[in-house]
C-alpha positions in Angstrom: 0.0 0.0 0.0 1.4 3.4 -0.9 1.6 6.3 1.5 -0.7 9.3 1.1 1.5 12.2 0.5 -1.0 15.1 1.0 -3.2 13.7 3.8 -5.0 16.9 4.5 -5.8 17.6 0.9 -6.9 14.0 0.3 -9.2 14.2 3.3 -10.8 17.4 2.0 -11.3 16.0 -1.4 -12.9 12.8 0.1 -15.2 15.0 2.2 -16.4 16.7 -1.1 -16.9 13.3 -2.7 -18.9 12.0 0.2 -21.0 15.1 0.1 -21.7 14.7 -3.6 -22.6 11.1 -3.2 -24.9 11.7 -0.2 -26.8 14.3 -2.3 -27.0 12.3 -5.6 -26.9 8.8 -4.4 -25.9 5.8 -6.6 -26.8 5.0 -10.2 -26.1 8.2 -12.1 -23.8 8.4 -15.1 -20.2 9.3 -14.2 -20.3 12.6 -16.0 -23.0 13.8 -13.6 -20.8 13.0 -10.6 -17.9 14.7 -12.3 -19.8 17.9 -12.8 -21.1 17.7 -9.2 -17.6 17.3 -7.9 -16.4 20.3 -9.9 -19.1 22.4 -8.4 -18.5 21.1 -4.9 -14.8 21.6 -5.1 -15.3 25.1 -6.5 -17.7 26.0 -3.6 -14.9 24.8 -1.3 -12.4 27.1 -3.0 -10.3 24.4 -4.7 
C-alpha cells in the first residue's frame, strides 16, 4: 500500500466526494458525478 503524500488535501477531497454522493446517491452516469464534484470543489475554493 502506498503512503498518502498530501493527507489533509486527500481528506478534504474525500469529504467533497462523500457530500456529492450523499446528495446524488448511486446510479447516475459518471459525467454527472464529475460535474457535481467540480461544483462542490469550486464551492470549497479548490
